[in-house]
N, C-alpha and C positions, 0 to 999 in steps of 0.2 A: 454253428460250427464250433467245435471245441478247440480252443487255442490254449496251449500250455504256457503258463507264465511261471517264472522261477519261484515266485512266492506262493504258488499253489501248494496246498498240503497234500503230499503224496499218499498219506494214509487215507484221506477222504477220496482221492481218485481211485485207490485200490478198493475201497469199500464199494464205490459206485460200479467199478468193473465187476466185482463179485455179484452185486445185485443183477447187473445186466447178464452176466454169464449164467447165473442160476435161475433167473425168473424172466429173462428177456428173449426177444426175437429181433434179429436184424435181417432185412431183406432189401434187395435192389431190384426194382422193376423197370423193364424197358417199356416205354409208353410211345405209342404211335397214334398220331391224330391224322385224320384224312386231309385236313387243310395244311399240314406241315410236310415238307419234303423229308426232313430228317427226324429220326426218333430222338427221344431224350430219356434220361434216367431219373428215377425217383427213389430216394432213400427212405426206408420205412423202419421205424424203431418202435417196439412195443414192449411194455413190461406189464405182466398180468399178475396182480396180487391185490389183496383186500386192504392192506395196511396203507391208508392214505398218507400218513406221516412219512413213511419210507419213500413213497413215490414223489412227494413234494421235496423231500430232502435230496433225492437223486436229481430231480430237475434243477434244483438250486446249485448243486455241485457242478453239473455239466453244462449249466447255463442254457437250458432249453425251456420252452413254454409247456407248462402242464395244463392239460385240459381234459 
């Protein structure tokens, strides 16, 4: 979860937003399992590019796990 802190550099967040907007995909899936009565939702975020440094930097800025 991205939490905004006042000390965060807005330029870095803007850079990350540009990477996500230009190279990324955001989707929300509704998941139903037979053993559950209620469905749940899963957030999916993907950035497709070959520059590994950029992906690692993005993950660092928005505090997500890169794998």
